[in-house]
N, C-alpha and C positions, 0 to 999 in steps of 0.2 A: 374435794379440792385440797391441794397441798397447802401447808402453812405459808410457803413462799408466795403462792398465788393469792392466798387470802390477804397477805400483807399488801400486795400490789393493788388489790381491790379496795382496800380501806383508804378513805380520803385522809390526807395529811392534816392532823389537828395537833400542832406542836404543844399547845397548852393543855392537852388531854392525852398523856402518853398511853393510857389504857387502850385507846382505840387502835393504836399502832402495834400493840402486842401481837406477835405472830401466832400465839396459841389461844387467843381469845375465843375465836369461833369454835375451834376443835374442842375446847373444854366445855362449851355449851351444847354441842351437838347431841350428846346422849340425853340431856334433859329436854331439849326442844323436840327431838324425834318422838318422845313420849307425850309431851304436852300439846304441841301444835295440832296433831290430828284430832284431838278431843274438842277443839274449839269450833263453835258454830260457823265462824267466818272462814274456816279452812275449806277450800274448794276442791281439794284433791282426794276426797274420801273414796275409799275402795281401792286405792293404789298404794303400794308400799313406798315409804320415804326411805331413800337410799343415802341421803346426805343433804347438806345445805352448803351453798356458796354465799359469801358475804358481798353485798353490793356496796353498803356504806355503814359506818358506825359513828355515832356522835354521843359524847358524854355530856348530857345536859346539866347534870350535877355530879361532882366527884364521887366515884364509886369505890375508891380504895383508901379513903381517909380514915383517920382514927375516930373514936367516939361512936355515938349511937345515931348519927344523922344518916338517913338513907340517901342513896344516889339514884340517878336516873340514867339509863343507857338506852338510846334509841338506835335500833338496828333495822336495816333493810336486808332481808335474806331471801334467797331464791331456793325454794324446795326442789330437790332432785328426786324424781319419782320413777318407779318402774312403769313401763308402758306396755299394756297387753297388745297382741297376744305373745310377742316374743320376749317380753319382760326385760328389754334393754333399758338402760338408764337414760332418761331425757331431762333436759332443763325444764323445771316446772314454773309455777307462778311465783311472783315476788310478793312478800308480805312485810308489813310494818309491825315491829314489835317494840313496845315500850316496857322495859324491864326495870323494876325496882331492885336495888341491891342493898341489903341490910346485914350488919354483922350478926344480929340475932333477931329473927322475925317475931314481932309481937303476936300473942295468941289470936287476937282479933283478925289478923291478916292470914291466918292459916289456910282459908279457902283459896287465897291467891297464890299459894306457894307453887313454884315450878321445880325447885330443888337446889342442891348445893354442889357446885362444880368440885370435882376431885383433883383438879389441877388448873393451871393457867393463872392469870392475874386476879381472878375472883375466887380462888381456891378457898373453900371453907365458909364462904359467905352465902347468905340466903338470897336466891334470885326468885323474883315473884312478878306477877302482873301489876305493873305500876298503876294501871287504870282502875284497880280495885282499892287503891289507897287514897283516901280523901286528902291527905296531906300533900302527896305528890301531885294529885290532880290540881290542887290549889296553886302549886308552884308552876304548873303548866300555864295556868291563866296569867300569872305574873309575867311569864316569859312572853306571852302574846301581847301584853300591854306595851312592849318596847320593840318597835320594828328594828330589824338588823339581822346579822348573821352569827351563827355559832357552829363551827365545824362545817358539816355538809349541809346544814339547814339554813333556810332564810325565812324570817318572820315578817309578815306584812300586815298592815292595818289600814282600814278605810279612812281617808282624811276626814277630820272633823267629828269623828265618833268619840263618844264617851265610854270609857271602859274602867269602872271603879276597881279599886284594889280591895283585897280581903274578902271577896264573896265566898261563902261556904260552898264546897264542892260536894256533889252527890252523884256518884256513878249510877247509870241506869243498869240495873241488874239483868234486864231481859236480854237474852241472847239474840244477837242480830248478825247480819253480814258485816257490820262495822261495830264500833264501840262509841258510846256517847256519855258525856258528863254534863250535868246541869249545875249552873252556878247561881245560887240564890234562887230568885224567881225572875232572873234577868236574861241569862244567856244559856245556850246549849252548844257544846263543842262536839263535833263529830270527827272521830279519828278513823281514817280509811285504813282497812287492814290489807286487802288484796289490791295492790297498786300497779300502775303502769305509767310510763313516761307520758307527760302531757297534762294539761289543765283538766281537772275533774269537772264534769257538767254541774255538779252540785255547788261549785264555786262560780263557774262561768255563767250559767243561766240566771241564777238569782241576781248577780251583779248586772247583767243585761236588763233584767226586769226592773231593777232599781233605777237604772238610767231611764227606762221608759215610764217611770212613775206608776208602775203597777203595784198596787197595795195588797195584792192577793198572795204575795210571797215574802217572807221575812228576808230583809237584805243582809248580806254578810257584813260582819264587823271586823273580823281579823282572820288570818289564815297562816299556815306555814307549809313549806314545800322543800323538796330536795333539789338542789341545783343540778343542771344537766350534766350527765357524765362526759359528754363530748361538746366541744365548741360548736355552737349553732343548734344544739339539741334543745328539746323542751324540758322545762322544769317539771317536777312531779308533785302534784297536790297531795298533801299528807293529812291535812286537817282543816276544818272550817268552823269558825265561831259565828253563831247567828243569834238574834234575839229569841228568847224563849217566850212562848205564849201561854202563861199560866191561866188556869181556869178553862182552857179550851178542851174539848173532847174530840177524840179521833173518830173519823167516820165509821170505821169498822165496829167499834164498840157501840156507837149510836145505832147502827143498823141491827146489831145483835140484840140490843135492848128493845128496839121496836118489834123484832120478831118474837122476842120472849113474851111480850104482852099482846101480840097480834095487832100491832098498831100500824097505821098507814105511814109510809115513808116517801110518798110521791112528791110532796111539797119540798122536802129536804133534797131529794134527788134532782128535782127540777132546778133548784137554786144552785146545787153543785154543778149542774150542766152549764149554768150561766158563768160560774167562776172559771170553769175549765176553758170555755170559749174566750173569756177575757184574757187569760194567760196566753193562750195560743195566738190571739190577735196581737198582743204586745210583743211576743217573741218574733212574729212575722214582720213586725214593723221595725224591730231593732237589729235582728241578725239576718244574714243572707238567706234567700229562698231560691228554689229552683223548680223545674218542672220535670216530672217523671213521664217519659214516653216509652215506646215499645222496648228498647234495649234495657232501660232501667227496671221496668216492670218484670221483664223476663228474668233479670238477675235476682230481683227480690223473690220471685217465685222459685227460682233455683235454690236460693239459700234456705227458703222454707222447706223445700223438699229434702234438702240435705240434712236439716235438723230433724225432720221426721224420720228419715232412714236411720240416723245415728241413735235417736231415742228408741226406735223400735228394736234395735239391736241390744240396747242397754236394758230396756223394760219389755220383755216378751209379751206382757199383757196387752201391749199396744198393737202388736203385729196383725191380728185379724182385721183391724180397722184401717190399716195403712192404705190400702187401695182407694177406699172411699174418701179418706182425708186428703189424699193427693189431688182429688178432683177439685177441691177448693183452690189449691195453688195453681193448678193447670188452668182453671177458669180465669184467674187473675192475669196470667200470661196471655190468655186468649183475647181478653178485652184490650190489652195493649196492642196485639196484632190487628185488632179491628180499628185502631186509631184513637182509642181513648187515652187520656193523660190526666194526671193529678198533680196539684201543687205539693211541694215538699218543703218543710221548714224544720227548725229545731223544735223538739217536743220534750215532754217530761221523760218518756221512755220506760217508765215502770209505774204507771198510774193505777192506784187501787185505793180502796177506802182507808186503808191504814196510812196512806200518804196524804191524808186530808185532815184538817182540823176545823171545827166549828166553834166560834166564840160563844160563851154562855150568855153574855149580855145582849149582843146584837144578832146572834144567830148567823154570823157572817162566816163564810167558808174561806179557808186558806189552803194552798197547796204547798207541800214540803218535800224534801228528799228528791232532788233532781239528778241523782247519780245515774239513773237508768238501771237496767238489769245487770247486776254485778258480774253475772256469768258471761255476759257478752263482751267482746273486745272493746276497749275504749274507743278506738277509731270508729267502730260501728255505732256506738252510743252517741258519738258526736256528729254523726252523719244526718243531714236533713232527711226527714221522713214525712209521710202523710200524717196530718194531725189526727185523722180518724184512727190511727193506731192506738193513741191514748184512749179514745172513746171506746174502742173494742176491748181494751184492757179493763176499763172501768165496768163494762158490762159483765165481764168475767167475775169481777169482784162482787157484784150484786148476787150473781149466781152462787159464788162461794159462801156468802153470808147465808143465803137461803138453805143451802145444803149442809152447812156445818153448825147452824144455830140450834136452839132447843127443839125446834120443830123437825130438824133432821131431814128436810126434803119431802115433807108430806104435801099433799095437793095444795093446801092453803099457802104454804111458804113458797112453793113454785109459782103460784099465781102472783104472790107478793113480788117475787123477782121479776116476772114479766111486766107488771105494772110499773115497777120502779125503774127498770131498764128503759121503758118507753118514756117515762117522765124525764129521765136524765137526757135522753136524746132530744126531746122536745125543748128542754131548757138550753141545751147546747146550740140548737138551730136558732132559737129565739134571740140569743145573744150574739149572733153573727157567725157562728161556726157552720161548716158545711153540713147540710142535713144528711145524717147517716143513711136514711132510706134512699137517698139518691145515688148511693155507691154500694149496692149489695155485694158485688164481687169483692170489693176491697174490704168491707166489714167482715165478710165470712172468712176470707183468707187470714186476716189478722187475728180474728177470734180463734180460729183453728190453730194458728201458729202459737198463740198464747196458751191454749190448752195443752199442746204438745210440750211446751216449756214447763208447764206446771206438773205434768206427769213425771218428767225427769227430776224436777226439783223435789217433789214429794217422795218419789222412790228413793232418793238419796238421803233426804233429811228427815222426812216425817211419813214413814210408810203407812201409818194409821190414817193419814189424810188422802191416800192415793185414790180412794173411791170418789172423792169430789171431782177432780179433773176427769176421771174416767167416765163419770156420768155425762159430762160435757162432750167427751169424745164420742160416746154412743149417740148423743143427740146430733152432733155435727156430722157424723158419718152417715146418719139417716137423712141428712139434708134439712133438718129442722132448724 
């Protein structure tokens, strides 16, 4: 993208001249082209970055002042990547970057370093990941305390909420598809990295559940977003602040702990099924629902088949199982042709044990992270779907735990998975959810689709884990 085009793309921020500098992006491109692909949240792995285009830039704190005070620069950039097989350049995904700018980076922030631009308005200054700097994370919280606008960004806050000042910030070091910061023991801020225009389900659904008085999901306190690029367009959710649940343990670790000592987990799984059904019921009561008939079921099956074909091309290990896996999707389309239909509603969209928390005092389950599968388009994640898709995803998670825990998929752990899966389905049906055993074609199709998604994810991000979803592929291809 040329400097002139970059200037047109930057929103006018008269009180922050840095963001209108025509060479701002071009001076950062060499640094970003090296740093961005190494980040866990970068979705374009395996394809060459050929450049970046600037969507918007906002100087949250001055970045070119004198002294030792760091600045914060918020960017939305679109990564341009080569597209196989002809390797032509295409517009890629849009990412949010929060960059710290420091005259001289302190030694303790060395792991956050991105580099020093050799030209442009930040020439000679240290540019680094602001979300690894406790001080800058604390300043982000202060900005969230005051609703309003700055540059291209708008900050919102739930009326009547208390948001104290001065809470210590603690970035979560675990690499994820997004970035998170914990403030004291009170709040957690999720910063979305790969973004698309529109409200993110991780803001939309928890707000709807709060309206429905559903206590299974922490209600949002504050958020920030980028204003629509065009009149009548949708704003883009960039970050959400929610209550932090200290002392709670995530379901994934609880399951692994149970497997490590060969302990029963059916009681916990049954209670988690109850919690899932309660959330689904509240979403169905609060947000629009629809009915899926033959055309819709055929379209769902077609999308599943398309994902299977694409994944088999990307991961040849899947190819021998492709014909049998297709049978699950074809069976879903067939029941639609026979006149079957299912209700569809808003759902979690990426439900697994790591998206659940159990309180230490009451043993009460909560569901978190309603963003959906980040690799899927935002419009698809916001589309009403059968609630049993979440159930099928959770069944895959129990299988993951059994095959990746200390037992490593031995007969005892596989039996643990079977009993735990059954208990979860029982709890879900007891609490008012559709009995999964009443919709075998739907369950098999969604579990197969999830396993295919996992194969692609592990092949790209964690090749050592590829054997876990491949074991499910073999089981599902055999009709088990």
